[in-house]
C-alpha positions in Angstrom: -34.9 -43.5 31.8 -35.5 -44.7 28.3 -39.0 -44.4 26.8 -39.3 -48.1 26.2 -38.8 -48.7 30.0 -41.5 -46.1 30.8 -43.9 -47.8 28.3 -43.2 -51.2 29.9 -44.1 -49.9 33.3 -47.2 -48.2 32.0 -48.4 -51.4 30.2 -47.8 -53.5 33.3 -49.9 -51.2 35.4 -52.7 -50.9 32.8 -52.9 -54.6 32.4 -53.8 -54.9 36.1 -57.0 -53.1 35.2 -57.7 -55.1 32.0 -56.5 -52.2 29.8 -54.2 -52.8 26.9 -52.3 -50.4 24.6 -53.0 -50.8 20.8 -50.2 -49.8 18.5 -50.6 -48.9 14.8 -53.9 -47.2 15.5 -55.0 -43.7 14.6 -57.8 -41.6 16.1 -59.8 -40.3 13.1 -63.0 -39.1 14.9 -64.1 -38.0 18.4 -67.5 -37.0 19.8 -67.8 -35.8 23.3 -70.9 -36.2 25.4 -71.7 -35.4 29.1 -71.0 -39.0 30.3 -68.9 -40.6 27.6 -66.9 -40.1 24.4 -67.3 -41.9 21.1 -63.9 -42.5 19.4 -63.5 -43.7 15.8 -60.2 -45.4 15.2 -58.4 -46.8 12.1 -56.1 -49.7 12.6 -54.6 -52.6 10.6 -55.8 -56.1 11.4 -54.3 -59.0 9.5 -53.0 -56.6 6.8 -56.4 -55.0 6.3 -57.5 -51.5 7.3 -60.3 -51.6 9.8 -62.3 -48.6 11.1 -64.4 -48.9 14.3 -66.3 -46.6 16.6 -66.6 -47.4 20.3 -67.8 -45.6 23.4 -65.6 -44.9 26.4 -66.1 -43.2 29.8 -62.9 -41.2 29.1 -60.1 -40.9 26.6 -56.5 -40.1 27.1 -54.5 -38.4 24.4 -50.8 -39.2 24.9 -49.3 -38.6 21.5 -47.7 -35.2 22.1 -48.4 -31.6 21.6 -49.9 -32.1 18.2 -52.2 -34.7 19.5 -55.2 -35.7 17.4 -57.2 -35.7 20.6 -56.4 -32.1 21.1 -57.1 -31.2 17.5 -60.4 -33.1 17.4 -61.7 -31.9 20.8 -61.1 -28.1 20.5 -64.4 -26.3 21.1 -65.2 -22.6 20.8 -65.2 -20.9 24.1 -67.6 -18.3 25.5 
């Protein structure tokens, strides 16, 4: 099944929950807390670069093995 088809299915299901997918965005910062995360993203709006920080209950990194989420959320263990 082509990726664009999978993406259309995902977007359709997400929209049922009031969630949308934003393209042309980049995660540039991430802070994890016990009950939420703060994500700083960079995006282009009307041709201008915008940086914003928002809080979320959870964050899904779905941009592959070299995910910025993975790189930003690595913590020393033990």
